[in-house]
N, C-alpha and C positions, 0 to 999 in steps of 0.2 A: 491416627487412624486405628492403631492397635488398641488404644484405650476404648474407642467407640465399639469395637468388636467385643472387647471384654465386658463392657456394660451390656451390650446386646445379649451376651451369653447368660447374664443374670435374668434378663427379661424372658429368655427362652424357658426358664424354670419358674415362671410366675403366671401360669395359665389360669389357675383358680382366681387369683387376684384380678387378672385382666377380664375374666368373665364377669366377676362381680361389679367391677368399676366401669368397664367399657362395653361389655356384652359381646366381646370377641375373644378368642383364645390368645391373641397376641396382636397388639398394635404394630403396624409396620414401622412407624416412626418413634417407637418407645425410647430407644437409646438416644437418638438425637434430641428428642424433646426433653429427656432428663438432663442432658448436658446444656441445652440452650434456653429452655423455658424460663421466663421471668414474669412476675406480676407487672401490671401497668405502672410505669413511672420508675422502675428499678433498672439500674445499670448493670451490665455484666460483671463489673468489679465487686458488686454486692453479693454475687452468688459464689458459694463454696460447696463443691461437690466432693463426696468422699466415696471411696470404693474399699470395702472390707474384703480381705483375702484370708484364706486358710491354705497354707502351703502355696501352691501356684494357682489355686482356683478362686475366682471372684465369687463371693457368697452373699454380699450385701451392698446396698447403695443407700446413701443419704445425702440430701442437699439442704443447705441452709441459705436463707436470704437475709442478709444483714439490713436492719433498719426497716423491715416491713412487718406490719403495716404502718409502723411509726418508729421513730428514733428510740433506741434502747431495747428494741425487740428483735429477736431473730425468729424467722418463720421456717419451720420444717416443711419443705415441699413434698418430700417423699422419703419414707423409710421402707426399704424392701429387702427381705431376706429370701433367698431361694426357697421354694416349697420344700425341697429335700432337706433343708437345714432348719426349718421352722420348728419351734418348740425346744431348741437347744440352748437358749439364753443369749444367742448372738444379737437379736434385736435389742434386748435390754442393754447389752454391752455397747452396741453402736449408739444407742440413744444417750447413754451416760457419757460416752466420749464426745458426742455432739454438744451436750450440756456444758461440759468442761470447756470446750472450744468456744462456745457462745459466751460463756461467763468470763473466761480468762483472756481470750484473744480478741473477741468482738466487743467485750465490755457490756454485753447485753444484760438487762435486768429481768427479762422474761422471754419465754419461748412460746410461740403460738403454732398452731397447725389446724388443719381442717380434715375431718374424717368424712369420707364419702359414706353416706347412710347405708348403702348396700354392701359395704365392706365391714364385716363384724369384728372390728378391732377397738371399739370403745373401751372394753374391759382392760386391754393392754395399756392404753394411754391413761386410763384412770389409775391403774397400778403404778404407772410411772410418775404419778403426781399431778397429772393434768386434770383440769376441771372445765366444764362447759362455760363459754363466754356468754351464751344466750344468742349468739349470732348464727343464723342459719341462712344459707344462700343456695340458689339453684345450682346444680351441677349437671353438665352435659358431657357424658362419655361418648364414645364413638357410636354406640347404639342404645345407650341407657340414659334416661333422664331421671335424676334423683336430686337429693339435697346434700350439701356439705355442712357439717356441724363444727362450729369453731370451738377450739379448746385452748387453754393457756396454763402455763406454769410459771410461777415466780422463781427466779434464780437467786440464791443467797450466797453472799461471799462467806467463805469459811473463816471463822475467827482464829483458828489455830491450824495453819497449813501443815504443820508437822503431824498432826493427828490424821489429817486426810491422807497423807502419804504413808501412814503407818510407822512414823518415826518416833512418836512420843509414847 
């Protein structure tokens, strides 16, 4: 239960995001939805949720769904950094950590995500190496109806792990 309150505290500092995606300052069920929401046909064991902290303060959230929408793919359901910490590079670091986890632990060959059209983050995801899949689906927020734009990034195995770790 403490973890749910900690996740809830991050959503308390995401009002601009909530307004753009849901049309409300904060969804009442945001924390529980982050922890439990799964795409159709996915089991809870396929969900990996991460909480980024700085000192004792939770500053970011990310969840990955292993094997969605197909085997070999990990889907980023949400990457959220507190408004007060946005622009600090924490989103980039959390995304890079998720990529390593997806590649090295889940053995994923690609990462996918969907950007809600009313949330102006396409530039961030493009800089992170994602490109459009061409898939566009309807998205229904709490009070907003818009579209979700599919994006994907291929994950590459490192040929020389020592270089990645800075050892060579």
